[in-house]
N, CA, C and O atoms as a MOPAC input file, in Angstrom:
PM7 MOZYME 1SCF
protein

 N    111.02600 1    86.70800 1    90.93200 1
 C    111.35700 1    88.10000 1    91.18700 1
 C    112.02500 1    88.17500 1    92.55500 1
 O    111.48100 1    87.68500 1    93.54500 1
 N    113.22300 1    88.79700 1    92.60900 1
 C    113.91900 1    88.86300 1    93.88500 1
 C    113.50000 1    90.07600 1    94.70600 1
 O    112.73100 1    90.91200 1    94.23300 1
 N    114.00200 1    90.17300 1    95.92800 1
 C    113.56700 1    91.23500 1    96.83000 1
 C    113.95000 1    92.62400 1    96.33700 1
 O    113.22900 1    93.59000 1    96.58700 1
 N    115.08500 1    92.73600 1    95.63400 1
 C    115.47900 1    94.04300 1    95.09100 1
 C    114.48400 1    94.50500 1    94.03600 1
 O    114.11800 1    95.68000 1    93.99100 1
 N    114.04600 1    93.57500 1    93.18600 1
 C    113.05000 1    93.93700 1    92.17700 1
 C    111.73900 1    94.33000 1    92.85500 1
 O    111.08900 1    95.28800 1    92.43900 1
 N    111.34900 1    93.59600 1    93.89200 1
 C    110.13500 1    93.97000 1    94.62000 1
 C    110.29000 1    95.35700 1    95.23600 1
 O    109.36500 1    96.16900 1    95.19300 1
 N    111.46400 1    95.62600 1    95.81100 1
 C    111.71400 1    96.93800 1    96.39200 1
 C    111.59900 1    98.01300 1    95.32900 1
 O    110.92900 1    99.02400 1    95.54200 1
 N    112.24000 1    97.81200 1    94.19300 1
 C    112.27500 1    98.84400 1    93.17400 1
 C    110.88900 1    99.06300 1    92.56300 1
 O    110.52700 1   100.19400 1    92.23500 1
 N    110.12300 1    98.00200 1    92.41100 1
 C    108.74100 1    98.16000 1    91.92800 1
 C    107.91800 1    99.00400 1    92.89100 1
 O    107.22900 1    99.94000 1    92.48500 1
 N    107.99800 1    98.66500 1    94.15200 1
 C    107.23900 1    99.38200 1    95.18300 1
 C    107.72800 1   100.82400 1    95.31000 1
 O    106.93000 1   101.76000 1    95.35700 1
 N    109.04000 1   100.98900 1    95.36400 1
 C    109.62200 1   102.32600 1    95.55800 1
 C    109.30500 1   103.25500 1    94.37900 1
 O    108.99400 1   104.42900 1    94.58000 1
 N    109.38300 1   102.73700 1    93.16700 1
 C    109.12100 1   103.60000 1    92.01500 1
 C    107.63300 1   103.92300 1    91.88000 1
 O    107.27300 1   105.01000 1    91.42900 1
 N    106.77700 1   102.99200 1    92.26500 1
 C    105.33600 1   103.28400 1    92.24000 1
 C    104.99700 1   104.36400 1    93.26700 1
 O    104.28700 1   105.32200 1    92.96300 1
 N    105.51100 1   104.19900 1    94.47400 1
 C    105.26100 1   105.18500 1    95.52900 1
 C    105.85200 1   106.53900 1    95.14800 1
 O    105.25600 1   107.58100 1    95.42000 1
 N    107.02400 1   106.51900 1    94.51800 1
 C    107.63900 1   107.76500 1    94.07600 1
 C    106.76500 1   108.45500 1    93.02200 1
 O    106.61800 1   109.67700 1    93.03500 1
 N    106.19700 1   107.67900 1    92.12800 1
 C    105.30400 1   108.24300 1    91.10900 1
 C    104.12300 1   108.95700 1    91.75300 1
 O    103.73100 1   110.03900 1    91.31400 1
 N    103.56000 1   108.35600 1    92.78800 1
 C    102.43700 1   108.99100 1    93.49300 1
 C    102.86000 1   110.31300 1    94.13200 1
 O    102.12700 1   111.30200 1    94.08700 1
 N    104.04900 1   110.31200 1    94.72400 1
 C    104.56300 1   111.53000 1    95.34000 1
 C    104.82800 1   112.61700 1    94.28600 1
 O    104.57100 1   113.79800 1    94.52200 1
 N    105.33400 1   112.20900 1    93.14600 1
 C    105.58400 1   113.15800 1    92.05300 1
 C    104.27300 1   113.76400 1    91.55700 1
 O    104.19400 1   114.96700 1    91.31000 1
 N    103.25800 1   112.93600 1    91.41500 1
 C    101.95100 1   113.44200 1    90.97800 1
 C    101.45300 1   114.49500 1    91.97100 1
 O    100.98900 1   115.56300 1    91.57000 1
 N    101.55100 1   114.19200 1    93.26000 1
 C    101.10500 1   115.14900 1    94.28300 1
 C    101.92700 1   116.43400 1    94.22900 1
 O    101.37600 1   117.53000 1    94.32600 1
 N    103.23700 1   116.30300 1    94.07700 1
 C    104.10000 1   117.49200 1    94.01700 1
 C    103.76200 1   118.31900 1    92.76900 1
 O    103.71100 1   119.54700 1    92.83700 1
 N    103.53800 1   117.66700 1    91.65600 1
 C    103.20800 1   118.38000 1    90.41900 1
 C    101.85300 1   119.08100 1    90.51700 1
 O    101.65900 1   120.14000 1    89.92000 1
 N    100.93200 1   118.50600 1    91.25400 1
 C     99.65300 1   119.18500 1    91.48000 1
 C     99.86000 1   120.48500 1    92.24900 1
 O     99.18400 1   121.48000 1    91.98700 1
 N    100.78900 1   120.47600 1    93.19200 1
 C    101.13700 1   121.69900 1    93.91800 1
 C    101.76200 1   122.70000 1    92.95400 1
 O    101.42300 1   123.88300 1    92.97400 1
 N    102.68100 1   122.21900 1    92.10300 1
 C    103.31000 1   123.11200 1    91.12500 1
 C    102.26500 1   123.73100 1    90.20300 1
 O    102.31600 1   124.92500 1    89.90900 1
 N    101.33100 1   122.92100 1    89.75500 1
 C    100.27600 1   123.43000 1    88.86700 1
 C     99.43100 1   124.48200 1    89.56400 1
 O     99.05000 1   125.47700 1    88.94700 1
 N     99.13300 1   124.27600 1    90.83700 1
 C     98.33700 1   125.26000 1    91.57700 1
 C     99.09600 1   126.57700 1    91.72800 1
 O     98.48800 1   127.62900 1    91.92400 1
 N    100.42600 1   126.51700 1    91.63800 1
 C    101.26100 1   127.71700 1    91.72000 1
 C    101.63800 1   128.24000 1    90.32800 1
 O    102.47000 1   129.13600 1    90.18500 1
 N    100.99900 1   127.65000 1    89.30500 1
 C    101.19700 1   128.04600 1    87.90500 1
 C    102.62400 1   127.82900 1    87.41400 1
 O    103.14100 1   128.61000 1    86.61500 1
 N    103.24900 1   126.76900 1    87.89600 1
 C    104.59300 1   126.38600 1    87.46100 1
 C    104.44600 1   125.28600 1    86.41300 1
 O    104.92100 1   124.16500 1    86.59400 1
 N    103.77900 1   125.63200 1    85.32200 1
 C    103.35800 1   124.64700 1    84.32800 1
 C    104.50900 1   123.93100 1    83.62100 1
 O    104.47200 1   122.70900 1    83.47400 1
 N    105.51200 1   124.65800 1    83.19000 1
 C    106.58600 1   124.06400 1    82.39900 1
 C    107.33900 1   122.98900 1    83.19400 1
 O    107.55900 1   121.88200 1    82.70300 1
 N    107.72100 1   123.32500 1    84.40500 1
 C    108.46000 1   122.35800 1    85.23500 1
 C    107.54800 1   121.20200 1    85.63000 1
 O    107.97300 1   120.04700 1    85.62200 1
 N    106.30800 1   121.50200 1    85.97400 1
 C    105.36000 1   120.44400 1    86.35500 1
 C    105.19400 1   119.44300 1    85.21800 1
 O    105.15100 1   118.23600 1    85.45900 1
 N    105.10000 1   119.92200 1    83.99800 1
 C    104.94000 1   119.04100 1    82.83700 1
 C    106.15800 1   118.14200 1    82.65100 1
 O    106.01500 1   116.93600 1    82.44700 1
 N    107.33600 1   118.71400 1    82.72000 1
 C    108.56400 1   117.92500 1    82.56100 1
 C    108.71200 1   116.90300 1    83.69100 1
 O    109.06600 1   115.74700 1    83.45700 1
 N    108.43900 1   117.34500 1    84.90000 1
 C    108.62100 1   116.51400 1    86.08500 1
 C    107.63200 1   115.35200 1    86.13500 1
 O    107.99900 1   114.24100 1    86.51600 1
 N    106.40000 1   115.60000 1    85.75900 1
 C    105.39700 1   114.51600 1    85.79500 1
 C    105.75400 1   113.44200 1    84.77500 1
 O    105.56500 1   112.25200 1    85.02600 1
 N    106.26600 1   113.86300 1    83.63500 1
 C    106.62600 1   112.89600 1    82.59100 1
 C    107.81700 1   112.02900 1    83.00700 1
 O    107.75700 1   110.80100 1    82.94800 1
 N    108.88600 1   112.68300 1    83.42500 1
 C    110.08300 1   111.91900 1    83.77300 1
 C    109.91500 1   111.16200 1    85.09100 1
 O    110.36400 1   110.02300 1    85.21700 1
 N    109.27100 1   111.79600 1    86.06600 1
 C    109.13000 1   111.18700 1    87.39400 1
 C    108.25400 1   109.94500 1    87.42200 1
 O    108.51700 1   109.01400 1    88.18300 1
 N    107.21500 1   109.92700 1    86.59700 1
 C    106.35700 1   108.73700 1    86.55700 1
 C    106.87900 1   107.69700 1    85.56700 1
 O    106.52500 1   106.52100 1    85.65300 1
 N    107.71200 1   108.12500 1    84.63900 1
 C    108.28100 1   107.20200 1    83.65600 1
 C    109.26400 1   106.21200 1    84.28900 1
 O    109.45600 1   105.10900 1    83.77700 1
 N    109.87500 1   106.60500 1    85.39000 1
 C    110.81100 1   105.70100 1    86.07200 1
 C    110.08900 1   104.40600 1    86.42700 1
 O    110.51100 1   103.31700 1    86.04000 1
 N    109.00100 1   104.54300 1    87.16500 1
 C    108.23300 1   103.37700 1    87.59500 1
 C    107.59100 1   102.63200 1    86.44200 1
 O    107.51300 1   101.40400 1    86.45500 1
 N    107.12800 1   103.37800 1    85.43600 1
 C    106.49600 1   102.73200 1    84.28400 1
 C    107.49900 1   101.82400 1    83.56200 1
 O    107.14500 1   100.72400 1    83.13700 1
 N    108.72500 1   102.27500 1    83.42700 1
 C    109.73800 1   101.44200 1    82.76000 1
 C    110.17900 1   100.27200 1    83.61400 1
 O    110.41000 1    99.18100 1    83.09300 1
 N    110.30000 1   100.47700 1    84.91800 1
 C    110.63700 1    99.36400 1    85.81300 1
 C    109.51800 1    98.32900 1    85.77600 1
 O    109.78000 1    97.12700 1    85.73400 1
 N    108.28600 1    98.79000 1    85.79000 1
 C    107.13100 1    97.88100 1    85.74100 1
 C    107.12500 1    97.09900 1    84.41900 1
 O    106.92800 1    95.88400 1    84.40400 1
 N    107.34000 1    97.80600 1    83.33300 1
 C    107.35300 1    97.15100 1    82.01900 1
 C    108.50800 1    96.15600 1    81.90100 1
 O    108.38100 1    95.14400 1    81.21200 1
 N    109.62000 1    96.43100 1    82.56000 1
 C    110.78500 1    95.53700 1    82.51600 1
 C    110.50500 1    94.19300 1    83.17900 1
 O    111.24200 1    93.23200 1    82.95500 1
 N    109.46400 1    94.11000 1    83.98400 1
 C    109.15500 1    92.85900 1    84.67400 1
 C    108.60000 1    91.79800 1    83.72900 1
 O    108.50500 1    90.62700 1    84.09600 1
 N    108.23600 1    92.20200 1    82.51800 1
 C    107.71600 1    91.26900 1    81.52100 1
 C    108.44400 1    91.48300 1    80.19200 1
 O    107.82900 1    91.82900 1    79.18300 1
 N    109.76500 1    91.27200 1    80.20900 1
 C    110.55800 1    91.56700 1    79.01100 1
 C    110.38400 1    90.50600 1    77.91900 1
 O    110.02900 1    89.35900 1    78.18900 1
 N    110.64300 1    90.92400 1    76.69500 1
 C    110.65700 1    89.98800 1    75.57400 1
 C    111.96900 1    89.20400 1    75.56100 1
 O    112.03500 1    88.09600 1    75.02900 1
 N    112.99800 1    89.78400 1    76.14500 1
 C    114.32300 1    89.15700 1    76.18500 1
 C    115.14600 1    89.82400 1    77.28100 1
 O    114.72400 1    90.81200 1    77.88200 1
 N    116.32400 1    89.26700 1    77.52900 1
 C    117.23900 1    89.87600 1    78.51300 1
 C    117.64400 1    91.27300 1    78.03700 1
 O    117.75400 1    92.20200 1    78.83700 1
 N    117.86000 1    91.40900 1    76.74400 1
 C    118.21600 1    92.70600 1    76.15800 1
 C    117.10200 1    93.71800 1    76.37000 1
 O    117.37200 1    94.88100 1    76.66900 1
 N    115.86300 1    93.29400 1    76.22000 1
 C    114.71500 1    94.16900 1    76.43400 1
 C    114.65300 1    94.60900 1    77.89700 1
 O    114.38600 1    95.77600 1    78.18500 1
 N    114.90100 1    93.67500 1    78.82000 1
 C    114.90700 1    93.99500 1    80.23800 1
 C    115.96700 1    95.04700 1    80.54300 1
 O    115.69500 1    96.03200 1    81.22900 1
 N    117.17900 1    94.83200 1    80.02700 1
 C    118.28200 1    95.77300 1    80.25900 1
 C    117.93000 1    97.14300 1    79.68100 1
 O    118.18600 1    98.17500 1    80.30200 1
 N    117.34600 1    97.13800 1    78.49500 1
 C    116.96900 1    98.41000 1    77.85800 1
 C    115.95200 1    99.17400 1    78.71400 1
 O    116.10800 1   100.37600 1    78.93000 1
 N    114.92900 1    98.49800 1    79.19400 1
 C    113.89500 1    99.15300 1    80.00800 1
 C    114.48300 1    99.71600 1    81.30300 1
 O    114.12200 1   100.81100 1    81.73400 1
 N    115.38900 1    98.95800 1    81.91400 1
 C    116.01000 1    99.42400 1    83.14900 1
 C    116.93200 1   100.60300 1    82.87100 1
 O    117.04400 1   101.51000 1    83.69600 1
 N    117.59300 1   100.59900 1    81.72000 1
 C    118.44200 1   101.70900 1    81.33700 1
 C    117.60200 1   102.97100 1    81.11500 1
 O    118.00200 1   104.06500 1    81.51300 1
 N    116.44400 1   102.81500 1    80.48100 1
 C    115.53600 1   103.95500 1    80.28300 1
 C    115.06500 1   104.47400 1    81.64200 1
 O    114.98100 1   105.68700 1    81.83900 1
 N    114.76000 1   103.58600 1    82.57000 1
 C    114.35200 1   103.99700 1    83.91500 1
 C    115.46100 1   104.83000 1    84.57500 1
 O    115.18200 1   105.83600 1    85.22800 1
 N    116.71300 1   104.40500 1    84.40200 1
 C    117.84400 1   105.15400 1    84.95900 1
 C    117.94400 1   106.54300 1    84.33200 1
 O    118.19000 1   107.52600 1    85.03100 1
 N    117.75600 1   106.62100 1    83.02800 1
 C    117.81900 1   107.91200 1    82.34600 1
 C    116.69700 1   108.83900 1    82.81200 1
 O    116.91300 1   110.03500 1    83.00800 1
 N    115.52100 1   108.29100 1    82.98600 1
 C    114.38400 1   109.08300 1    83.46700 1
 C    114.61800 1   109.55000 1    84.89600 1
 O    114.23200 1   110.65900 1    85.26500 1
 N    115.24700 1   108.70600 1    85.69400 1
 C    115.57000 1   109.09100 1    87.07300 1
 C    116.57700 1   110.24400 1    87.06900 1
 O    116.47100 1   111.17300 1    87.86900 1
 N    117.53700 1   110.17500 1    86.17500 1
 C    118.52000 1   111.25900 1    86.07400 1
 C    117.85200 1   112.56600 1    85.65300 1
 O    118.16600 1   113.62500 1    86.19700 1
 N    116.94000 1   112.50100 1    84.69400 1
 C    116.22500 1   113.70500 1    84.27700 1
 C    115.37300 1   114.25400 1    85.42200 1
 O    115.32000 1   115.46400 1    85.64100 1
 N    114.71900 1   113.37100 1    86.13700 1
 C    113.88800 1   113.79500 1    87.26900 1
 C    114.74000 1   114.48700 1    88.32700 1
 O    114.33100 1   115.49500 1    88.90300 1
 N    115.91300 1   113.94500 1    88.57300 1
 C    116.84500 1   114.56100 1    89.51600 1
 C    117.16300 1   115.99700 1    89.08100 1
 O    117.20900 1   116.90900 1    89.90800 1
 N    117.37700 1   116.18100 1    87.80400 1
 C    117.65700 1   117.51100 1    87.26900 1
 C    116.52800 1   118.48900 1    87.56500 1
 O    116.77100 1   119.58100 1    88.08000 1
 N    115.29400 1   118.10300 1    87.24300 1
 C    114.14100 1   118.99100 1    87.45700 1
 C    113.92100 1   119.26600 1    88.93800 1
 O    113.61300 1   120.39400 1    89.32100 1
 N    114.07800 1   118.24500 1    89.77100 1
 C    113.89400 1   118.44600 1    91.20600 1
 C    114.96200 1   119.38200 1    91.77000 1
 O    114.67300 1   120.18500 1    92.65800 1
 N    116.17400 1   119.29000 1    91.27200 1
 C    117.23900 1   120.18000 1    91.75100 1
 C    116.95400 1   121.62900 1    91.36300 1
 O    117.26700 1   122.55300 1    92.11400 1
 N    116.36600 1   121.82000 1    90.20000 1
 C    115.94600 1   123.17700 1    89.82600 1
 C    114.90600 1   123.67500 1    90.82800 1
 O    115.01000 1   124.79200 1    91.33700 1
 N    113.90900 1   122.84400 1    91.10700 1
 C    112.85900 1   123.22800 1    92.05600 1
 C    113.43500 1   123.52500 1    93.43000 1
 O    113.03300 1   124.48600 1    94.08500 1
 N    114.37300 1   122.70300 1    93.86100 1
 C    114.95400 1   122.87400 1    95.19100 1
 C    115.78300 1   124.15200 1    95.27600 1
 O    115.88900 1   124.75400 1    96.34400 1
 N    116.36000 1   124.55900 1    94.17500 1
 C    117.23300 1   125.73100 1    94.15600 1
 C    116.46600 1   127.04800 1    94.12600 1
 O    116.91500 1   128.04700 1    94.68800 1
 N    115.31500 1   127.04500 1    93.47300 1
 C    114.54200 1   128.27900 1    93.31800 1
 C    113.67600 1   128.55200 1    94.54900 1
 O    113.00800 1   127.65800 1    95.06800 1
 N    113.70200 1   129.80000 1    95.00000 1
 C    112.94500 1   130.19600 1    96.19400 1
 C    111.43700 1   130.10400 1    95.99800 1
 O    110.70100 1   129.91400 1    96.96600 1
 N    110.97400 1   130.23300 1    94.77600 1
 C    109.53100 1   130.30200 1    94.52200 1
 C    108.89300 1   128.92800 1    94.31700 1
 O    107.70800 1   128.83400 1    93.99600 1
 N    109.67500 1   127.86600 1    94.50300 1
 C    109.15700 1   126.50500 1    94.34400 1
 C    109.06800 1   125.83100 1    95.70700 1
 O    109.88000 1   126.09700 1    96.59200 1
 N    108.06900 1   124.95000 1    95.87100 1
 C    107.93300 1   124.24300 1    97.15100 1
 C    109.12000 1   123.28900 1    97.38300 1
 O    109.72200 1   122.77000 1    96.44300 1
 N    109.42100 1   123.08600 1    98.63400 1
 C    110.52500 1   122.20300 1    99.01700 1
 C    110.31200 1   120.80200 1    98.47100 1
 O    109.19900 1   120.27500 1    98.49400 1
 N    111.38300 1   120.21000 1    97.98200 1
 C    111.29400 1   118.83600 1    97.45500 1
 C    112.45400 1   117.98300 1    97.95000 1
 O    112.83200 1   117.00700 1    97.30300 1
 N    113.01100 1   118.34800 1    99.08800 1
 C    114.13500 1   117.61000 1    99.65600 1
 C    113.80600 1   116.13400 1    99.85600 1
 O    114.62900 1   115.26900 1    99.55700 1
 N    112.61000 1   115.84200 1   100.35900 1
 C    112.22500 1   114.44300 1   100.58100 1
 C    112.15700 1   113.66500 1    99.26000 1
 O    112.54400 1   112.49800 1    99.19500 1
 N    111.66300 1   114.32600 1    98.21600 1
 C    111.61500 1   113.67600 1    96.90600 1
 C    113.02500 1   113.37700 1    96.40100 1
 O    113.27300 1   112.30900 1    95.84200 1
 N    113.93900 1   114.30900 1    96.59400 1
 C    115.32300 1   114.09100 1    96.17800 1
 C    115.96500 1   112.92300 1    96.93700 1
 O    116.72200 1   112.14200 1    96.35900 1
 N    115.66100 1   112.81100 1    98.21600 1
 C    116.20600 1   111.69500 1    99.00800 1
 C    115.64000 1   110.36000 1    98.53300 1
 O    116.37800 1   109.38200 1    98.40900 1
 N    114.34700 1   110.31500 1    98.27000 1
 C    113.72400 1   109.06900 1    97.78000 1
 C    114.27500 1   108.71200 1    96.40200 1
 O    114.54900 1   107.54700 1    96.11500 1
 N    114.43300 1   109.72200 1    95.56000 1
 C    114.97300 1   109.47400 1    94.22400 1
 C    116.40400 1   108.97600 1    94.30600 1
 O    116.79300 1   108.08600 1    93.55100 1
 N    117.18600 1   109.53400 1    95.20500 1
 C    118.57200 1   109.07200 1    95.37000 1
 C    118.61100 1   107.59100 1    95.73700 1
 O    119.43500 1   106.84000 1    95.21600 1
 N    117.73200 1   107.18100 1    96.62000 1
 C    117.65000 1   105.77800 1    97.00600 1
 C    117.28900 1   104.89500 1    95.80900 1
 O    117.88200 1   103.83400 1    95.61300 1
 N    116.32900 1   105.33200 1    95.02300 1
 C    115.90700 1   104.58400 1    93.82600 1
 C    117.06700 1   104.50800 1    92.82700 1
 O    117.32700 1   103.44800 1    92.25800 1
 N    117.75500 1   105.61900 1    92.61600 1
 C    118.84900 1   105.64600 1    91.65200 1
 C    119.99000 1   104.70900 1    92.07200 1
 O    120.61700 1   104.07000 1    91.22700 1
 N    120.24700 1   104.63400 1    93.35600 1
 C    121.30300 1   103.72800 1    93.84200 1
 C    120.95300 1   102.26900 1    93.53600 1
 O    121.80100 1   101.50200 1    93.08000 1
 N    119.70500 1   101.89800 1    93.79000 1
 C    119.28300 1   100.52000 1    93.51700 1
 C    119.31300 1   100.23700 1    92.02000 1
 O    119.77900 1    99.17800 1    91.60000 1
 N    118.82100 1   101.16800 1    91.21500 1
 C    118.85700 1   100.98400 1    89.76500 1
 C    120.28500 1   100.83600 1    89.27000 1
 O    120.57100 1    99.96900 1    88.44400 1
 N    121.17500 1   101.67000 1    89.76400 1
 C    122.56900 1   101.63200 1    89.34200 1
 C    123.22400 1   100.31200 1    89.71600 1
 O    123.90200 1    99.69600 1    88.89300 1
 N    123.02400 1    99.87500 1    90.96000 1
 C    123.60200 1    98.59500 1    91.39200 1
 C    123.02800 1    97.43000 1    90.59600 1
 O    123.76300 1    96.53200 1    90.18500 1
 N    121.72200 1    97.44600 1    90.38000 1
 C    121.08100 1    96.37500 1    89.62300 1
 C    121.58000 1    96.35100 1    88.19200 1
 O    121.85800 1    95.28600 1    87.64200 1
 N    121.69300 1    97.50700 1    87.59900 1
 C    122.13300 1    97.57600 1    86.20800 1
 C    123.57800 1    97.10100 1    86.07800 1
 O    123.90600 1    96.38100 1    85.13500 1
 N    124.44100 1    97.49200 1    87.00800 1
 C    125.82900 1    97.04200 1    86.95000 1
 C    125.94900 1    95.53100 1    87.06300 1
 O    126.82800 1    94.93500 1    86.44100 1
 N    125.09100 1    94.90900 1    87.83500 1
 C    125.09200 1    93.44500 1    87.94200 1
 C    124.60600 1    92.77900 1    86.65700 1
 O    125.05000 1    91.68500 1    86.31000 1
 N    123.70000 1    93.44000 1    85.96400 1
 C    123.14400 1    92.86800 1    84.73300 1
 C    124.15600 1    92.83900 1    83.59500 1
 O    124.16700 1    91.90000 1    82.80000 1
 N    124.99900 1    93.85100 1    83.51200 1
 C    125.88800 1    93.93200 1    82.36000 1
 C    127.20800 1    93.20100 1    82.57200 1
 O    128.03100 1    93.14900 1    81.65800 1
 N    127.42500 1    92.64100 1    83.74700 1
 C    128.65600 1    91.89000 1    84.00400 1
 C    128.60600 1    90.54200 1    83.33300 1
 O    129.55600 1    89.76500 1    83.43700 1

């Protein structure tokens, strides 16, 4: 496992913890619909990256990483909604962390398909 994979494993796990905490705040403010969507997509990023570390094949690895990218994109969507609405808690730091994760996933994925 190279350093980028170690980074992405650590970063996505830590991001999942932050998403759980943010969603708990949303739930306390009765923002159930967004909290539900965000917890699913936000924690799925790390779950798919983690699962990709033990692939059945190279194709399986690529598929899991592609799913992680899609989940990251969905999470970005939900966080941008939260950031735009006045009645939602600030999530600028989450967006910055997610942007960093998405850049690494994108670069890694582009290297895989070459």
